[in-house]
C-alpha positions as CSV (number, residue, x, y, z in Angstrom):
1,X,119.1,99.0,101.8
2,X,115.6,100.3,100.2
3,X,112.7,98.0,99.4
4,X,113.0,97.7,95.8
5,X,116.6,96.5,96.2
6,X,115.7,94.0,99.0
7,X,112.7,92.8,96.9
8,X,114.8,92.4,94.1
9,X,117.4,90.4,96.1
10,X,114.9,88.5,97.8
11,X,113.3,87.3,94.2
12,X,116.8,86.3,93.1
13,X,117.2,84.2,96.2
14,X,114.0,82.5,95.8
15,X,114.6,81.8,92.2
16,X,118.2,80.5,92.4
17,X,118.5,79.3,95.9
18,X,114.9,77.8,96.3
19,X,114.3,77.2,92.7
20,X,110.7,78.3,92.7
21,X,108.6,78.6,89.8
22,X,107.5,82.1,88.2
23,X,104.1,81.9,89.6
24,X,105.4,81.5,93.1
25,X,108.0,84.3,92.7
26,X,105.1,86.5,91.7
27,X,103.0,85.6,94.6
28,X,105.8,86.3,97.3
29,X,106.6,89.6,95.3
30,X,103.0,90.7,95.3
31,X,102.7,90.3,99.1
32,X,105.8,92.4,99.8
33,X,104.6,95.0,97.4
34,X,101.2,95.3,99.5
35,X,103.4,96.3,102.3
36,X,105.7,98.7,100.2
37,X,102.3,100.2,98.8
38,X,100.9,100.7,102.3
39,X,104.1,102.3,103.8
40,X,104.2,104.8,100.7
41,X,100.4,105.7,101.1
42,X,101.0,106.6,104.5
43,X,104.3,108.0,104.3
44,X,105.9,105.8,106.8
45,X,109.6,106.2,106.1
46,X,111.0,102.8,107.6
47,X,113.4,100.8,105.6
48,X,113.2,96.6,105.5
49,X,116.1,96.7,108.0
50,X,114.3,99.1,110.4
51,X,110.8,98.4,110.1
52,X,109.1,97.7,113.5
53,X,106.7,95.2,114.6
54,X,104.3,98.0,115.3
55,X,104.2,99.1,112.0
56,X,103.8,95.5,110.4
57,X,101.0,95.0,113.0
58,X,99.1,98.2,112.0
59,X,99.5,97.2,108.3
60,X,98.0,93.8,109.2
61,X,95.0,95.4,111.0
62,X,94.4,97.8,108.3
63,X,94.3,95.2,105.7
64,X,92.0,92.8,107.5
65,X,88.8,94.3,106.3
66,X,90.0,94.2,102.7
67,X,90.8,90.8,102.3
68,X,89.5,87.4,103.4
69,X,91.3,85.3,106.2
70,X,92.9,83.0,103.6
71,X,94.3,85.8,101.6
72,X,95.5,87.6,104.7
73,X,97.3,84.6,106.0
74,X,98.9,84.0,102.8
75,X,100.2,87.7,102.7
76,X,101.7,87.1,106.4
77,X,103.3,84.0,105.3
78,X,104.9,85.6,102.2
79,X,106.2,88.5,104.5
80,X,107.6,86.2,107.0
81,X,109.5,84.4,104.4
82,X,110.9,87.8,103.1
83,X,111.9,88.8,106.8
84,X,113.5,85.2,107.3
85,X,115.4,86.0,104.2
86,X,116.8,89.4,105.6
87,X,117.8,87.6,108.8
88,X,119.3,84.9,106.8
89,X,121.5,87.2,105.0
90,X,122.6,89.1,108.2
91,X,120.4,92.3,107.4
92,X,118.4,91.8,110.3
93,X,118.9,90.2,113.8
94,X,115.4,89.1,114.0
95,X,112.0,88.7,112.1
96,X,109.7,91.3,113.1
97,X,106.6,89.1,112.0
98,X,107.3,86.5,114.7
99,X,104.7,87.7,117.3
100,X,101.9,88.7,114.5
101,X,99.5,85.7,114.5
102,X,97.8,84.5,111.5
103,X,94.0,84.5,111.3
104,X,92.5,81.4,111.8
105,X,91.2,79.7,108.7
106,X,89.5,76.3,108.4
107,X,90.5,73.8,105.9
108,X,88.1,73.8,103.0
109,X,87.2,70.5,101.8
110,X,88.0,69.9,98.0
111,X,85.2,69.8,95.8
112,X,84.8,66.4,94.0
113,X,82.9,64.6,91.1
114,X,81.4,61.1,91.2
115,X,82.5,58.9,88.5
116,X,79.2,59.3,87.0
117,X,79.3,62.7,86.6
118,X,82.9,62.5,85.1
119,X,81.7,60.2,82.6
120,X,79.0,62.6,81.7
121,X,81.0,65.6,81.3
122,X,83.6,63.6,78.9
123,X,80.5,61.9,77.1
124,X,79.2,65.6,76.3
125,X,82.5,66.4,74.5
126,X,81.9,66.8,70.5
127,X,84.3,64.2,69.3
128,X,83.4,65.3,65.7
129,X,85.7,68.2,65.9
130,X,89.6,68.2,66.3
131,X,89.4,70.2,69.5
132,X,86.8,67.7,70.7
133,X,89.3,64.8,70.6
134,X,92.1,67.1,72.1
135,X,89.6,68.0,75.0
136,X,88.7,64.5,75.6
137,X,92.5,63.3,76.0
138,X,93.0,66.3,78.2
139,X,90.1,65.5,80.8
140,X,91.0,62.0,80.5
141,X,94.7,62.7,81.5
142,X,93.5,65.2,84.4
143,X,91.5,62.6,86.0
144,X,93.4,59.6,85.4
145,X,96.7,61.0,86.4
146,X,95.7,63.7,89.0
147,X,97.5,66.6,87.3
148,X,97.4,70.3,87.9
149,X,96.2,72.3,85.1
150,X,99.8,73.6,84.9
151,X,101.3,70.4,84.9
152,X,98.7,69.3,82.0
153,X,99.4,72.2,79.7
154,X,103.1,71.8,80.0
155,X,103.1,68.2,79.5
156,X,105.3,67.0,76.4
157,X,105.3,64.1,74.0
158,X,108.8,63.3,75.3
159,X,107.1,62.9,78.9
160,X,105.2,60.0,77.8
161,X,106.5,56.6,78.8
162,X,103.7,54.5,77.7
163,X,105.7,51.2,77.3
164,X,106.4,51.4,81.1
165,X,103.0,52.7,81.9
166,X,103.9,56.4,83.1
167,X,104.1,59.8,82.4
168,X,106.8,62.3,83.6
169,X,105.3,65.2,85.1
170,X,107.0,68.6,86.0
171,X,105.4,70.0,89.0
172,X,105.8,73.0,91.4
173,X,109.4,74.1,91.7
174,X,110.2,72.3,88.4
175,X,110.5,69.1,90.4
176,X,109.6,65.8,88.5
177,X,107.7,62.8,89.2
178,X,106.5,59.7,87.5
179,X,102.8,58.9,87.6
180,X,101.2,55.9,86.3
181,X,98.8,56.2,83.3
182,X,96.0,53.8,82.7
183,X,95.9,51.8,79.2
184,X,92.6,53.3,78.4
185,X,93.9,56.7,78.6
186,X,97.0,55.7,76.9
187,X,94.9,54.8,73.9
188,X,92.8,58.2,73.8
189,X,96.3,60.0,73.8
190,X,97.6,58.0,71.1
191,X,94.8,58.8,69.0
192,X,94.4,62.3,69.6
193,X,98.3,62.1,68.7
194,X,98.0,60.3,65.6
195,X,94.8,61.7,64.2
196,X,94.8,65.3,65.2
197,X,98.1,66.4,66.7
198,X,100.0,65.0,63.6
199,X,98.2,67.6,61.5
200,X,98.9,70.7,63.6
201,X,101.7,72.9,62.5
202,X,103.5,73.5,65.9
203,X,105.1,77.0,66.5
204,X,108.8,77.3,67.2
205,X,109.3,76.3,70.8
206,X,106.0,74.4,71.1
207,X,107.2,71.3,68.9
208,X,107.2,69.0,71.5
209,X,104.2,70.2,73.8
210,X,101.5,67.6,73.8
211,X,98.3,69.6,73.8
212,X,98.2,72.3,71.4
213,X,95.7,74.9,70.3
214,X,94.6,75.4,66.5
215,X,97.4,78.0,66.3
216,X,100.2,75.4,67.3
217,X,100.9,76.7,70.6
218,X,100.6,75.5,74.2
219,X,97.3,76.1,75.7
220,X,96.7,78.7,78.4
221,X,95.4,77.5,82.0
222,X,92.6,80.0,81.3
223,X,91.4,78.2,78.4
224,X,91.6,74.7,80.1
225,X,89.2,76.5,82.8
226,X,86.7,77.8,80.2
227,X,86.4,74.2,78.5
228,X,85.7,72.5,81.9
229,X,83.0,75.5,82.6
230,X,81.4,75.1,79.4
231,X,81.1,71.4,79.4
232,X,79.6,71.7,83.0
233,X,77.0,74.0,81.9
234,X,76.3,71.8,78.8
235,X,75.1,68.8,81.1
236,X,73.5,71.3,83.7
237,X,75.8,70.0,86.3
238,X,74.5,72.5,88.9
239,X,77.8,73.3,90.5
240,X,81.1,75.3,89.7
241,X,84.0,73.3,88.8
242,X,87.4,73.7,87.9
243,X,90.2,71.6,86.2
244,X,91.3,71.1,89.8
245,X,88.1,69.2,90.4
246,X,89.3,66.5,88.3
247,X,92.7,66.2,90.4
248,X,90.3,66.4,93.8
249,X,88.3,63.5,92.1
250,X,91.2,61.2,91.3
251,X,92.6,61.4,94.9
252,X,89.2,60.9,96.7
253,X,88.2,58.1,94.4
254,X,91.8,56.4,95.0
255,X,91.2,56.8,98.6
256,X,87.7,55.5,98.6
257,X,88.8,52.4,96.9
258,X,91.6,51.7,99.4
259,X,94.7,53.1,98.0
260,X,97.5,54.0,100.4
261,X,97.6,57.9,101.5
262,X,101.5,57.6,100.9
263,X,101.0,56.5,97.4
264,X,98.3,59.2,96.7
265,X,100.9,61.8,98.0
266,X,103.6,60.6,95.5
267,X,101.2,60.7,92.9
268,X,99.8,64.2,93.5
269,X,103.5,65.4,94.2
270,X,102.6,66.9,97.5
271,X,105.7,67.7,99.7
272,X,103.9,67.0,102.9
273,X,101.6,64.4,103.6
274,X,99.5,66.8,105.6
275,X,98.3,68.4,102.4
276,X,97.2,65.0,101.1
277,X,95.3,64.2,104.5
278,X,92.8,66.8,103.5
279,X,91.1,63.7,101.5
280,X,90.7,61.8,104.4
281,X,87.8,64.4,105.6
282,X,85.8,64.0,102.2
283,X,84.6,60.6,102.8
284,X,84.2,58.7,106.2
285,X,81.7,56.3,105.2
286,X,84.0,53.6,105.0
287,X,85.8,54.0,108.3
288,X,83.4,51.8,110.2
289,X,83.6,49.0,107.6
290,X,87.5,49.2,108.1
291,X,87.6,48.7,111.9
292,X,84.9,45.9,111.5
293,X,87.2,44.2,108.9
294,X,90.6,45.0,110.3
295,X,90.6,45.5,114.1
296,X,90.6,42.3,116.5
297,X,87.5,43.9,118.3
298,X,85.7,44.9,115.2
299,X,83.6,41.9,114.8
300,X,82.4,41.6,118.4
């Protein structure tokens, strides 16, 4: 088995058996392609079935100066998955990555915005234009529902269940979840739909997409990033933010106001509670008050 065949079979496995998204497939492929390119440049003639831990260790050592610790850890994780697949299919007896350690990386705390900053950003939107009404509806949805930018751009009209107070969100791996949506956000979306969206001629295949560009197509993630960046510059925010900052702010503000971590996990669509727990580190100011209020010894 050569590398190209192994990578093709691995991608097929990830898509069919694990149901990963196109973005995840591409990321895993890039990790394996980095190793393939490394071997070709150095004329190392070892197949996926025969490659040794020593060759992989040299690869890790040589790429270390060229990528940061986080990227290096991601590459190693992708390669572990690749060789685990080969073991699973019976092509190898062991995973040559088992004894190779990932670099130690700290958990980066997510950037957040205050409620006042979010209000300032949304207030800076020019509502005299059709795009302004759309942008307000998008940012309100990002913040009110804690969506990823890819989930926002893929949101469909048929995903809106306003009578029940929910929207249906398609997340990573095409997994769906229902997220509550506040009445004020519902009203803003309804206004966009009835006054702006209804006048846009949707292109074929985009008829059900909620947020459209002027050409009637689904917005790109890059366009949403640009919208957020320009608004931050407009109000002189003084910090670099992205659409994901609204998602972080959604989770942090819920936690600060007493929401249950498991409920936040479900709304964010995190598979593991460990991912959600990072928000526990963003604000410890209320921990002492919680002990005083709820622990038997707290008031003593």
